C-alpha positions in Angstrom: 101.3 -29.0 31.7 103.3 -31.8 30.0 106.4 -33.2 31.7 109.6 -32.1 29.8 111.3 -35.3 30.8 108.4 -37.4 29.8 108.0 -39.2 26.5 107.7 -37.1 23.4 104.1 -36.2 22.2 103.5 -38.0 19.0 100.8 -35.4 17.9 102.1 -32.7 15.5 101.9 -29.1 16.5 99.0 -26.9 15.1 101.3 -25.3 12.5 102.5 -28.7 11.3 99.1 -30.4 11.5 97.4 -31.0 8.2 93.7 -29.9 8.1 91.0 -30.9 5.7 91.8 -27.8 3.6 95.5 -28.7 3.2 96.2 -29.1 -0.5 97.3 -32.5 -1.5 100.8 -33.4 -2.5 102.0 -31.6 -5.6 99.5 -28.7 -5.4 101.0 -25.3 -4.6 100.2 -23.8 -1.2 97.7 -20.9 -1.5 98.9 -17.4 -0.3 98.4 -16.5 3.2 95.5 -14.0 3.9 96.4 -10.4 4.5 94.3 -10.2 7.6 95.0 -13.0 10.1 91.7 -12.6 11.8 89.1 -15.0 10.5 86.2 -13.8 8.4 82.7 -13.9 10.1 79.8 -15.5 8.4 77.8 -12.2 8.8 80.3 -10.3 6.8 78.8 -8.2 4.0 79.4 -9.9 0.6 81.4 -8.0 -2.0 79.4 -5.6 -4.2 76.6 -5.0 -1.7 76.1 -1.4 -0.6 75.9 -0.5 3.1 73.8 2.6 2.4 70.2 2.4 3.8 67.5 1.9 1.2 65.7 5.0 -0.2 62.3 5.8 1.3 59.3 5.0 -0.9 57.9 7.9 -2.8 55.0 9.7 -1.0 51.8 9.7 -3.1 49.6 12.7 -2.9 46.0 13.0 -4.2 46.2 15.0 -7.4 44.0 15.4 -10.4 46.0 12.8 -12.4 45.9 10.1 -9.7 43.2 7.5 -10.5 40.5 7.6 -7.8 40.3 3.8 -7.7 43.5 3.6 -5.7 43.6 4.3 -2.0 45.8 7.3 -1.2 48.8 7.0 1.1 47.1 9.1 3.8 44.3 6.5 3.9 40.6 6.5 3.2 39.0 10.0 3.8 36.8 10.0 6.9 33.1 10.3 6.3 31.5 13.1 8.5 27.9 12.7 9.2 26.3 16.0 10.3 23.6 16.0 12.8 21.5 18.4 10.7 20.9 15.8 8.1 17.9 13.5 8.5 18.6 10.3 10.2 17.4 8.4 7.1 20.2 9.9 5.0 22.8 9.3 7.7 21.9 5.7 8.2 21.7 5.0 4.5 25.2 6.4 4.2 26.5 4.0 6.9 24.7 1.0 5.4 26.3 1.5 2.0 29.8 1.8 3.5 32.0 -1.3 4.1 32.0 -2.4 7.7 35.7 -1.5 8.2 35.2 2.1 7.0 32.2 2.9 9.2 32.8 5.5 12.0 32.1 4.7 15.6 28.5 5.5 16.5 27.6 8.3 18.8 25.7 6.8 21.7 22.6 9.1 21.9 20.6 7.3 24.5 23.1 6.3 27.3 21.3 5.3 30.5 23.5 2.6 32.1 27.1 2.8 33.1 27.6 -0.9 32.4 26.6 -0.5 28.8 23.4 -1.2 26.8 21.2 -4.2 27.4 22.0 -6.0 24.1 19.1 -8.5 24.0 16.5 -5.7 24.8 18.0 -3.3 22.2 17.9 -6.1 19.6 14.3 -6.9 20.4 13.2 -3.3 20.3 15.0 -2.9 16.9 13.3 -6.0 15.5 9.8 -4.8 16.7 10.3 -1.4 15.0 11.5 -3.1 11.8 8.5 -5.4 11.9 6.0 -2.6 12.0 7.7 -0.7 9.2 7.9 -3.7 6.9 4.3 -4.8 7.6 3.2 -1.2 6.8 4.7 -1.4 3.3 8.0 0.4 3.8 10.9 -0.4 1.5 13.7 -2.8 2.6 16.4 -0.1 2.6 14.3 2.3 4.8 13.5 -0.6 7.2 17.3 -1.4 7.5 18.1 2.3 8.0 15.6 2.6 10.8 16.9 -0.6 12.5 20.5 0.6 12.1 19.6 4.0 13.6 18.0 2.4 16.7 20.8 0.0 17.4 23.4 2.8 16.9 21.5 5.2 19.2 21.7 2.7 22.0 25.4 2.0 21.5 25.5 -1.3 19.5 28.4 -0.3 17.1 28.9 -3.7 15.4 25.3 -4.4 14.3 24.1 -5.6 10.9 20.4 -5.6 10.0 19.0 -7.8 7.2 15.5 -7.5 5.7 13.8 -9.8 3.3 10.1 -10.0 2.3 8.9 -11.8 5.4 12.0 -12.2 7.6 14.0 -9.5 9.4 17.1 -10.2 11.5 19.9 -8.3 13.2 23.3 -9.5 14.3 25.5 -7.8 16.9 29.1 -8.7 17.7 30.3 -7.2 21.0 34.0 -7.5 20.1 36.2 -9.2 17.6 36.9 -12.1 19.9 33.3 -12.7 21.2 30.5 -14.6 19.5 27.9 -12.6 17.7 24.3 -12.3 19.0 21.6 -12.8 16.3 17.9 -12.3 16.6 15.1 -12.5 14.0 11.4 -12.0 13.6 8.9 -13.2 10.9 6.4 -10.8 9.5 3.3 -12.9 8.9 0.6 -10.3 8.6 0.6 -7.1 6.6 -1.7 -4.1 6.9 -2.1 -0.7 5.4 -2.0 2.0 8.1 0.2 5.0 7.3 -0.8 6.7 10.6 0.9 3.9 12.5 3.8 4.1 10.0 4.3 7.8 10.7 4.1 7.2 14.5 7.0 4.6 14.2 9.1 7.1 12.2 8.5 9.7 14.9 9.7 7.2 17.5 12.8 6.5 15.6 13.4 10.2 15.1 13.2 10.8 18.8 15.5 7.9 19.6 18.2 9.2 17.3 17.8 12.8 18.5 20.3 13.6 21.3 18.0 16.4 22.6 15.3 13.7 23.4 15.7 11.4 26.4 14.1 8.0 25.4 15.0 5.1 27.6 14.4 1.5 26.6 11.4 1.4 28.9 9.9 4.6 27.3 10.6 3.3 23.8 8.8 0.0 24.6 5.9 1.9 26.1 5.5 4.1 23.0 5.8 1.1 20.7 3.1 -0.7 22.6 0.9 2.4 22.4 1.4 2.5 18.6 0.3 -1.1 18.3 -2.8 -0.6 20.4 -3.9 2.5 18.6 -7.1 2.1 16.6 -7.2 2.9 12.9 -8.1 6.6 12.3 -11.1 5.8 10.0 -13.8 3.2 10.7 -14.8 0.5 8.2 -17.8 2.3 6.7 -15.6 5.3 5.9 -13.1 3.1 4.1 -16.0 1.5 2.1 -17.3 5.0 1.1 -13.7 6.1 0.2 -13.4 3.0 -2.0 -16.6 4.0 -3.8 -15.5 7.7 -4.2 -12.1 6.5 -5.6 -13.8 4.4 -8.2 -16.3 7.0 -9.2 -13.7 9.7 -9.5 -11.6 7.4 -11.7 -14.6 6.8 -13.9 -15.2 10.5 -14.4 -11.4 10.9 -15.0 -11.6 8.7 -18.0 -14.7 10.4 -19.5 -17.7 9.3 -17.5 -20.7 11.4 -16.4 -22.7 11.6 -13.1 -24.5 8.3 -13.8 -21.2 6.6 -14.5 -19.9 8.0 -11.2 -22.8 6.6 -9.2 -22.6 3.2 -10.9 -18.8 2.9 -10.4 -19.2 4.0 -6.8 -21.9 1.4 -6.1 -19.9 -1.4 -7.8 -16.7 -0.7 -5.9 -18.6 -0.5 -2.6 -20.2 -3.9 -3.3 -16.9 -5.4 -4.2 -15.3 -4.0 -1.1 -18.0 -5.5 1.2 -17.7 -8.9 -0.6 -13.9 -8.8 -0.1 -14.4 -8.1 3.6 -16.8 -11.0 3.8 -14.3 -13.3 2.2 -11.6 -12.1 4.6 -13.8 -12.8 7.6 -14.2 -16.4 6.3 -10.4 -16.8 6.1 -10.0 -16.9 2.3 -6.6 -15.8 0.9 -6.1 -12.4 -0.6 -6.0 -13.9 -4.1 -9.7 -14.9 -3.9 -10.6 -11.6 -2.2 -9.3 -9.7 -5.3 -11.2 -12.1 -7.6 -14.5 -11.4 -5.8 -13.8 -7.6 -5.5 -13.2 -7.3 -9.2 -16.5 -8.8 -10.2 -19.2 -6.2 -9.1 -17.7 -3.2 -10.9 -17.4 -5.3 -14.1 -20.9 -6.6 -13.6 -22.2 -3.0 -13.2 -20.5 -2.0 -16.4 -22.1 -4.9 -18.3 -25.5 -4.1 -16.8 -25.2 -0.5 -18.0 -24.2 -1.6 -21.4 -27.3 -3.8 -21.7 -29.5 -1.1 -20.3 -28.1 1.4 -22.7 -29.0 -0.8 -25.7 -32.7 -0.9 -24.4 -33.2 2.8 -23.5 -30.7 4.4 -26.0 -28.5 5.8 -23.2 -25.4 7.4 -24.7 -22.9 6.9 -21.8 -19.6 5.1 -21.3 -20.2 1.9 -19.4 -16.6 1.0 -19.9 -15.6 3.8 -17.6 -17.4 2.0 -14.8 -15.2 -1.0 -15.1 -12.1 1.2 -15.5 -13.0 3.0 -12.3 -13.4 -0.3 -10.4 -9.9 -1.3 -11.6 -8.4 1.9 -10.3 -9.6 0.9 -6.8 -8.0 -2.6 -7.1 -4.7 -2.1 -8.8 -1.9 -2.7 -6.3 0.1 0.5 -7.0 1.6 0.6 -3.5 3.1 -2.9 -3.7 4.3 -2.2 -7.3 6.2 1.0 -6.3 7.7 -0.7 -3.2 8.8 -3.7 -5.3 10.5 -1.7 -8.0 12.1 0.5 -5.4 13.6 -2.5 -3.7 15.0 -3.7 -7.0 16.5 -0.4 -7.9 18.2 -0.1 -4.5 19.8 -3.6 -4.7 17.4 -5.7 -2.6 16.6 -8.2 -5.3 15.2 -11.0 -3.2 12.6 -8.7 -1.6 11.9 -7.0 -4.9 11.3 -10.4 -6.6 8.9 -11.4 -3.8 7.0 -8.1 -3.9 6.7 -8.2 -7.7 5.5 -11.8 -7.5 2.8 -10.7 -5.1 1.8 -7.9 -7.5 1.6 -10.5 -10.3 -0.7 -12.7 -8.2 -3.0 -9.8 -7.4 -3.1 -8.7 -11.0 -4.0 -12.2 -12.2 -6.8 -12.3 -9.6 -8.2 -9.1 -11.0 -7.9 -10.4 -14.5 -9.8 -13.6 -13.5 -12.6 -11.7 -11.8 -13.1 -9.2 -14.7 -12.8 -11.9 -17.4 -15.5 -14.0 -15.8 -18.0 -11.2 -16.0 -16.9 -10.0 -19.4 -17.3 -13.5 -20.9 -20.8 -13.6 -19.5 -21.5 -10.1 -20.9 -20.3 -11.2 -24.4 -22.6 -14.2 -24.3 -25.5 -11.9 -23.3 -24.8 -9.8 -26.4 -23.6 -6.8 -24.4 -22.2 -4.3 -26.9 -18.8 -3.7 -25.3 -16.9 -1.4 -27.6 -13.1 -1.8 -27.4 -12.6 1.2 -29.7 -14.2 3.7 -27.3 -11.9 6.6 -26.3 -10.7 5.8 -22.8 -10.2 9.5 -21.9 -12.0 12.7 -22.8 -9.3 15.4 -23.0 -11.7 18.3 -23.4 -12.5 18.7 -19.6 -9.2 19.6 -18.0 -10.7 21.5 -15.0 -13.1 18.7 -14.2 -10.3 16.1 -14.5 -8.0 18.0 -12.2 -10.8 18.3 -9.6 -11.6 14.6 -9.7 -7.9 13.7 -9.6 -7.6 15.6 -6.4 -10.7 13.8 -5.1 -9.3 10.5 -6.2 -6.1 11.1 -4.3 -8.0 12.2 -1.2 -10.1 9.0 -1.2 -6.9 6.9 -1.8 -5.3 8.6 1.2 -8.3 7.7 3.4 -8.0 4.1 2.2 -4.4 4.1 3.2 -5.3 5.2 6.8 -3.2 8.4 6.5 -3.0 11.1 9.2 -5.5 13.9 8.6 -2.8 16.5 8.5 -1.2 14.8 5.4 -4.4 14.2 3.4 -4.5 17.8 2.0 -0.9 17.8 0.8 -1.1 14.4 -0.9 -4.4 15.3 -2.6 -2.8 18.4 -4.1 0.2 16.3 -5.1 -2.1 14.1 -7.0 -3.7 17.0 -8.8 -0.3 18.3 -9.8 0.6 14.9 -11.1 -2.5 14.7 -13.4 -1.9 18.4 -14.5 1.6 17.5 -15.6 0.5 14.3 -17.3 -2.4 16.0 -19.2 -0.2 18.9 -20.3 2.5 16.6 -21.7 0.2 14.0 -23.2 -2.8 15.9 -24.5 -1.3 19.3 -25.2 2.3 18.5 -26.2 1.3 15.0 -27.6 4.1 13.2 -25.8 4.0 9.5 -25.4 1.9 8.5 -22.4 4.7 6.3 -20.9 7.1 9.3 -20.9 4.4 11.6 -19.6 3.5 9.2 -16.8 7.2 8.8 -15.8 7.7 12.5 -15.6 4.5 13.1 -13.6 5.5 10.2 -11.2 8.9 11.7 -10.9 7.4 15.0 -9.7 5.3 13.0 -7.2 8.4 11.3 -5.8 10.3 14.6 -5.6 7.5 16.5 -3.8 6.8 13.5 -1.6 10.5 13.3 -0.6 10.5 17.1 0.1 7.4 16.7 2.3 8.9 13.8 4.2 12.2 15.6 4.8 10.3 18.6 6.1 8.3 16.4 8.5 11.1 13.9 9.2 8.8 11.0 8.4 8.3 8.4 5.7 7.8 9.4 2.1 5.1 6.7 1.5 2.2 8.8 2.9 3.0 11.6 0.5 3.6 9.5 -2.6 1.4 6.4 -2.7 -2.0 8.2 -2.8 -0.7 10.8 -5.3 0.0 8.3 -8.0 -3.6 7.1 -8.0 -4.7 9.2 -11.0 -1.8 7.8 -13.0 -2.6 4.1 -12.5 -3.2 2.3 -15.8 -6.9 1.4 -15.3 -8.2 2.0 -18.8 -5.3 0.2 -20.5 -5.9 -2.8 -18.2 -9.6 -2.9 -19.0 -9.3 -2.7 -22.8 -6.6 -5.4 -22.6 -9.0 -7.7 -20.7 -11.8 -6.8 -23.1 -9.7 -7.8 -26.1 -8.9 -11.2 -24.5 -12.6 -11.7 -23.7 -13.5 -11.0 -27.3 -10.9 -13.5 -28.6 -8.7 -10.7 -30.0 -5.5 -11.7 -28.3 -3.1 -9.5 -30.2 -5.0 -6.3 -29.3 -5.6 -7.5 -25.8 -1.9 -8.4 -25.1 -0.8 -5.1 -26.7 -3.0 -3.1 -24.3 -1.9 -5.2 -21.3 1.7 -4.6 -22.3 1.0 -0.9 -22.4 -0.5 -1.2 -18.9 2.6 -2.9 -17.6 4.8 -0.2 -19.2 2.8 2.5 -17.5 3.0 0.8 -14.2 6.8 0.4 -14.4 7.0 4.1 -15.5 5.2 5.1 -12.4 7.4 3.0 -10.1 10.7 4.1 -11.7 9.5 7.8 -11.8 8.7 7.8 -8.1 12.0 6.3 -7.2 14.0 8.6 -9.5 12.2 11.6 -8.1 13.2 10.6 -4.5 16.8 9.9 -5.6 17.0 13.4 -7.2 15.9 15.1 -4.1 18.5 13.2 -2.0 21.2 13.9 -4.6 20.8 17.7 -4.9 19.0 18.7 -1.7 21.2 18.5 1.4 20.4 19.5 4.8 21.9 22.8 6.1 25.4 22.3 7.3 25.9 19.0 5.5 29.3 18.4 4.0 30.3 16.5 0.9 31.0 13.4 2.9 27.5 13.2 4.3 26.0 12.4 0.9 24.7 8.9 0.5 27.0 6.5 -1.4 25.6 4.3 -4.0 26.1 0.5 -4.0 29.1 -0.4 -6.2 28.5 -2.9 -8.9 30.7 -5.3 -10.8 29.5 -4.1 -14.3 29.2 -7.6 -15.5 32.7 -9.0 -14.5 
């Protein structure tokens, strides 16, 4: 406290002090505020309402709301019923975004600490390797790998399949590094019995009623690899001959033509096996295998000019081409392209092109020699005799049966696929020869029925559709169109030859697209008992060009 007797304080009082806001001399003093209390800097400005903001309008899914927008209640959950085949359930998951996939139901739980991630990934890759080497489509291989990894509890796993490389990546959590493993498929083989056994193993792994440990799965997989082919080599050679002979009769040949085509195809098959044993690539094996049937047809043409034999030697060459055309690889390539696996599809179709070029080279070499030997190869001969429907249906069934044996199918599936081939030719003949519909359209419809019936058989057996489809398309293969195209090129008639080859390509594409469309129709309209709308497989969304 200041001393009252002390010197006077020179500082003015607070009321008399002049602040920085004091108006200068000559400026009137502003009026005093009504409220003496100072205003806080957090005071609400004038004109601003203190009412809380209105809540946003709640959107409901109505018929007028565009389906492209996500509703306020979120994305509808996809329910996968256990009654649906595991192929359909896994395809549904594969075509969903990663964030929308439901958590997997661990079917095979055998360790409290969790699944052995490296062993599960290795088992998944080995199963995918056998399927891809057996000719299965890329989407089905990924579905099988996805099913195995989910059954053993790997929820964040992503399989990836190309023509020769398969890989799978698993991320334990969002903060841990992913684990990736891969395998290279260097050798391919056709054994549909092994393919069906692998599908049975995957079906047991995904079935909660079956107890399949990792050790049991490895044991069964090793047993599948060690199993011998169901048919010996001499049976395969005989089946190749029966296939060529049946195809020759299918396009108008007689018994002599049947025997000649059979002998030529068997010689070509043995020569191809000899080249394979010497380590030659498949391209040269196809070149060598295509030469004996063509040589047999040229020999019969020369013999017919000497003994006045009124047969159809061209049917011999056509039958040999039926046994060589890579219909299985063509169907798999087009199927991969239609399902969005463009890299694998391009590689498969390039392989088909190489095989086709090899067949063209082998046949053209012999046809050029026949032309120089004055063999009367008639390009205007009718490729098919449509006046023998009963005989053609019988030989089409026989052709499909021989094709099934060549594909090493299980004995219990041979009868069904043979009947499927007979139905395919019956539909084609009825549409083309009776109703006079274009052969490309008739081929596509017949192949569509083959794909539909094959998918129905596979769903009933819970197995792959390839054993029920591939052999059944044998009677529809464009053997005669290919032969007459090559004959036109050999006789320097490029326009006619290229036109016939273009027809062969169109027929081959019609077969592949028809088979795939038939399978898609069966999945679209035929659902398993108890399946809901959400269990249907989603298609891959496209950008439509932008």
